[in-house]
C-alpha positions, -999 to +999 in steps of 0.1 A: -200+359+852-214+382+825-217+354+800-250+343+814-276+341+785-303+355+809-285+388+808-291+393+771-321+398+748-323+383+713-316+409+686-343+397+662-370+395+687-360+429+700-364+443+665-399+428+662-408+446+695-395+478+680-418+473+650-446+466+674-439+500+691-442+516+657-475+498+651-489+510+684-487+545+670-515+534+646-536+528+677-528+561+694-557+584+688-536+614+697-521+610+662-540+623+632-560+596+614-540+594+581-507+595+601-519+564+620-526+547+586-490+556+576-476+538+607-493+506+595-476+511+561-442+517+578-445+485+598-454+465+567-424+478+548-401+472+578-413+436+581-406+431+544-370+442+549-367+422+581-376+390+562-354+398+532-323+403+553-325+390+589-348+360+584-330+351+551-297+353+569-308+329+597-322+305+571-289+305+552-271+297+585-294+268+591-291+255+556-253+256+560-255+235+591-250+263+615-273+262+645-252+279+672-266+298+701-266+336+703-258+356+735-293+351+747-290+314+745-313+309+714-302+286+686-308+297+650-337+272+647-352+285+680-349+321+667-367+312+635-395+296+655-400+325+678-397+350+649-425+333+631-447+334+662-440+370+669-444+380+633-478+364+631-490+382+661-477+415+647-495+409+614-527+400+633-525+434+651-517+452+619-549+441+602-570+446+633-558+482+635-563+485+597-599+474+601-605+500+628-589+528+608-609+520+577-641+523+598-628+557+612-621+569+576-657+563+567-665+590+593-647+613+569-665+600+538-635+579+527-646+543+518-627+512+507-653+490+490-655+457+472-666+461+436-699+443+444-709+471+469-703+500+444-733+517+428-740+506+393-725+536+376-693+531+396-691+494+387-695+504+350-665+528+355-643+500+370-651+477+341-641+504+317-609+510+337-601+473+335-607+472+297-589+505+289-561+506+314-554+472+331-562+448+302-535+462+279-509+458+307-517+425+323-504+391+311-519+358+322-493+331+327-506+295+321-490+268+342-490+232+328-467+206+314-456+229+286-456+260+308-436+254+340-441+274+371-429+309+363-403+329+382-421+354+403-405+386+416-400+394+452-427+416+469-449+415+437-486+409+442-500+380+422-533+363+417-535+325+412-565+316+391-581+282+391-600+275+358-623+248+345-629+240+309-661+229+293-648+194+296-644+200+333-606+200+330-589+220+357-562+245+347-542+271+367-528+305+357-510+333+374-517+370+370-492+396+382-509+427+396-492+454+376-468+475+398-469+503+372-505+511+381-519+526+413-526+500+439-555+520+453-578+533+427-604+561+433-637+555+416-651+589+403-683+600+420-706+630+420-712+628+458-690+639+487-683+603+494-649+592+481-648+555+471-616+535+467-610+500+454-579+479+453-564+471+419-564+434+425-602+435+432-608+451+398-587+423+382-605+396+402-639+409+391-632+412+354-604+387+347-627+361+332-624+380+299-588+369+299-597+332+298-622+326+270-636+291+271-629+286+308-649+293+339-630+309+369-635+286+399-614+305+424-588+333+427-562+334+455-540+365+460-504+358+471-471+376+476-437+362+482-406+377+498-371+366+486-337+367+502-322+401+493-289+400+510-261+407+485-231+384+483-202+405+470-167+391+467-148+424+471-114+407+474-115+393+439-137+420+423-117+440+397-146+464+393-167+469+425-194+489+407-199+461+381-199+435+409-226+453+428-247+456+396-243+419+391-253+411+427-284+433+423-296+412+394-290+381+416-310+397+444-342+395+423-338+358+421-331+350+458-347+321+476-382+325+489-383+332+526-420+341+531-453+334+513-483+356+521-517+342+511-549+361+509-584+348+510-594+319+487-616+288+490-597+262+470-574+240+488-562+227+455-551+262+444-533+268+477-514+235+475-505+243+438-488+276+449-470+261+478-457+231+458-447+254+429-427+277+451-413+248+472-419+267+504-419+253+539-454+255+556-437+274+585-430+302+561-466+307+550-486+337+565-523+340+562-533+376+556-568+387+568-570+417+544-553+433+514-518+420+509-489+444+513-502+471+536-472+493+527-495+507+499-512+529+525-480+551+528-488+568+495-526+568+502-520+587+535-508+617+514-543+619+499-548+656+490-575+677+507-573+662+542-548+684+560-568+680+593-561+643+592-523+648+590-497+664+612-497+702+608-469+714+587-440+733+603-412+755+591-377+745+603-357+772+620-325+787+607-300+797+635-296+834+637-258+832+631-265+817+597-292+843+589-270+872+597-237+862+581-227+872+545-218+836+537-219+803+554-181+803+556-181+836+573-206+822+598-185+791+605-154+813+611-172+830+639-176+797+658-189+761+656-226+758+645-247+729+657-278+720+637-307+697+649-327+684+620-356+684+612-364+711+638-336+732+622-334+734+585-312+711+564-308+738+538-275+752+554-259+718+547-270+719+511-259+756+509-225+746+523-218+724+493-236+748+468-216+778+479-184+758+479-192+747+443-195+783+430-170+801+453-138+809+433-117+807+465-127+771+471-100+747+458-114+713+468-145+695+482-144+660+497-175+642+509-189+608+519-223+598+505-241+568+520-278+571+511-285+598+485-320+610+477-334+612+442-325+644+423-301+653+451-290+690+451-258+680+469-248+656+441-257+682+415-235+708+433-206+684+435-209+676+398-210+714+390-180+720+412-160+693+393-172+707+359-159+741+369-124+727+376-125+722+414-109+691+429-138+670+440-135+637+458-166+617+467-168+584+485-200+568+473-209+537+494-223+513+468-232+487+495-258+509+513-286+483+514-315+489+491-299+521+479-274+503+457-291+511+424-296+548+433-260+551+444-247+535+412-266+561+392-251+589+412-216+575+411-217+573+373-231+609+371-203+622+394-176+604+374-189+618+341-187+653+357-151+648+365-153+639+402-128+615+417-153+588+429-141+561+453-160+532+468-143+528+502-122+502+517-123+465+509-145+446+533-159+477+550-189+499+545-182+536+548-210+549+570-193+581+582-210+614+575-184+641+567-178+669+542-146+689+538-142+722+519-107+736+514-106+773+508-079+798+500-082+829+522-057+858+521-029+836+512-036+808+537-055+775+534-085+771+556-106+740+560-143+739+568-159+707+579-194+694+583-197+662+603-229+646+615-250+617+626-272+614+595-270+610+557-267+638+532-302+633+521-325+663+522-357+641+519-349+620+550-337+651+568-373+661+570-384+630+589-352+617+606-339+635+637-301+641+633-274+664+645-247+681+624-217+703+633-201+730+612-166+738+623-134+756+610-113+741+639-078+735+625-074+702+643-108+688+630-098+700+595-065+682+597-083+651+608-108+654+580-080+657+554-062+627+569-095+607+570-101+612+532-064+603+525-069+570+543-101+563+523-087+573+489-051+561+490-026+539+509-021+562+539-018+545+572-042+559+599-026+588+617-028+598+653-061+616+653-065+650+670-102+651+676-121+624+657-122+587+665-126+563+636-140+528+634-130+500+630-096+513+644-101+529+678-138+536+682-145+505+703-115+512+725-125+548+730-160+538+742-144+513+766-122+541+779-150+566+784-172+540+802-142+529+824-136+565+834-171+568+847-166+536+866-134+550+882-152+581+893-179+559+909-153+538+927-137+571+941-171+582+954-176+609+928-208+614+909-208+592+879-233+592+851-236+586+814-265+590+789-264+574+755-289+580+728-286+557+698-306+535+674-294+500+683-274+484+711-264+449+703-226+445+708-221+420+736-187+433+747-200+469+751-230+456+770-205+438+794-187+471+799-220+488+807-229+460+832-194+464+848-199+502+851-234+497+866-219+473+892-195+500+902-224+524+907-225+544+875-260+557+867-266+549+831-296+561+811-299+546+776-323+560+750-324+532+723-349+536+696-348+501+681-329+470+690-316+466+725-299+433+736-291+447+771-315+436+798-319+463+825-328+460+861-310+427+869-301+429+906-263+432+910-258+435+873-278+462+856-299+477+884-284+512+877-293+511+840-325+523+824-335+518+788-363+536+770-374+540+734-390+570+718-413+564+688-432+594+674-437+616+644-400+616+634-376+587+633-352+592+662-318+589+645-294+610+666-265+593+683-254+614+714-231+602+742-228+621+774-203+614+802-203+634+834-165+627+839-164+639+874-179+672+866-158+679+835-187+670+812-180+655+778-204+650+749-198+632+716-218+627+685-214+597+662-225+580+630-222+547+647-246+526+667-233+501+693-235+470+671-207+447+660-211+457+623-207+494+632-176+489+654-159+461+634-171+462+598-178+499+590-159+531+587-176+553+613-168+585+631-171+597+667-164+634+674-165+657+704-188+687+709-166+712+727-184+745+727-198+750+763-232+763+749-235+732+726-226+709+755-253+725+776-278+723+748-272+686+741-273+677+778-307+695+781-318+678+750-310+644+765-328+654+797-358+663+777-359+629+761-357+613+796-387+634+807-408+623+778-440+606+791-460+606+759-440+588+733-415+569+754-416+533+764-395+518+792-377+484+787-386+461+816-363+433+829-385+407+812-378+422+777-411+438+772-417+475+767-442+495+787-454+530+780-442+554+807-470+564+830-477+601+830-469+618+862-472+656+862-474+677+830-474+659+797-440+659+779-438+649+743-401+656+734-407+659+697-436+683+701-416+703+726-388+706+700-413+715+673-426+743+695-390+754+700-384+754+662-415+775+656-407+800+683-371+803+671-383+808+636-406+836+648-383+852+673-349+845+657-330+854+688-346+834+716-318+814+734-322+777+729-311+769+765-340+790+779-365+773+755-354+738+766-360+744+803-388+722+818-408+753+828-408+766+792-442+766+775-452+784+744-472+815+751-504+813+730 
């Protein structure tokens, strides 16, 4: 009965709707102007990755003769057709919003201008910039019988140039726009007006000096996107690190999956590029503006315009951490729950730093999935190993698009003397856990940090995540056993507190959902709330449908992809789905179950997707302190009250902004107010601050 394709939404089209929700933030005038520009950049970067991985994967399936239907009833071919249509509409909106924002920027004396519209002195400056800075870097590539069509890198911006000799012979060349130079160039001026030009426009204007004896007939900007999915044979790989390095080199030469074309007049030049790249016309995207709008991410940080950006804020530090002599003393007093970025990530860094220098610490064990550049955590781990401590680090080399960075850190840690492991064959280790083993008065005590987000202090400022510090003996025992499973040949034990994927997490979720259904059948109140990033797993969706049919009230807060279709009579009428997109990237994974009045709350590193439950090492762990349970429940209720940044998923698969009824509630702004008040007061109880009636006193 629950196999009906009408009950499911397509994963890829759902993701495109998520990217559209992100793009809508560029339209929302409640957001500061430069932040709106940044949302356009984010959607452009997101779309690049979508084509490099998801679209590329579908194309590979089709080329292999696989055209099966997904849960929503769409074949691979049909998915590609609908993706192309939806992507074109998204790009159209992107550049419409970009045009509007550029006009609004002019109201603040920020101008993007073509070279021809610059004052004469400014044009002279751009010509000097070309001759002194661009000319020494750029290399024209001729294309003819003795110069075959060159290999062009993925996501690099190029200019195709059509030339004509004095004998009226037509030639073609390609110029790569140098990625080592700023894409957006400010032209110096003596007035308050700030003028900016695109690097490719400077090259277009002055490139005739590169082609002596030829006239430039036309120039066509273009950009291609290649398949970037790594193919790694872990079973036969003697050295996984070397195998990943080899695959990274292959990634740069993947098949073209998208060609973006800018404005140009010559049909001949256009055909030349398409034929040279051997690309299907269905994969060509006409771009009505500057190619690669992700360049506006850096531009949005333009100094001197604080009023056009979100106001800065200071993350709070919980009083128990402020008052304790050390982080270990604080954790011994009781579990500590942190909510980033509203609460500072520095205690997590300090946890590893203090462990690295504490003579009582014997060992540190930690998983690293995505590590930031110049990571203080990695530096602390290296220092701990160099000082003689036992340090074990699982570095996940297969963290997509962070492979090169993680290889660098893995080598650095190995050189320092850390025991570096790369996880289990065939599985990505996505769990977020750190264990510190400390000798205290003749006994061994274990301290654990476990969370929903990466150990990355940069993303901790813009991703919302939760982390728990604990000295609970049972959690510590589980943590030790977990690392033994990862590093050796130990069989999985019977866990005390944590639940691990791919062995047991799926089954635990089934059990928790079934318990709510049993309460509903018995006439007891039955409710669950799940906040996560993606919901795709068909079997979990079926369990949610079954629970809904039994009368369980289910509220889902799913930021991104959601394949569940809510509101189907007799199937999912007790299920609501909403998505919150705002200043911060919602990344927390919180699961609440009323359990007949014996409320239970769990945090997890895992989304509800097949890859997380079947192909990754993930963790689910309970939050057991009554105050923390109350706090997380109220946090979820706050998200459900959001009527400013939340969109509700309708039965037809479209998202609609929630209509405001009553006072405006922006969950992220409420939490920012809470963080500021906590930072000022230091002792204000969080439960009081999360009450609906709470408002900051000005």
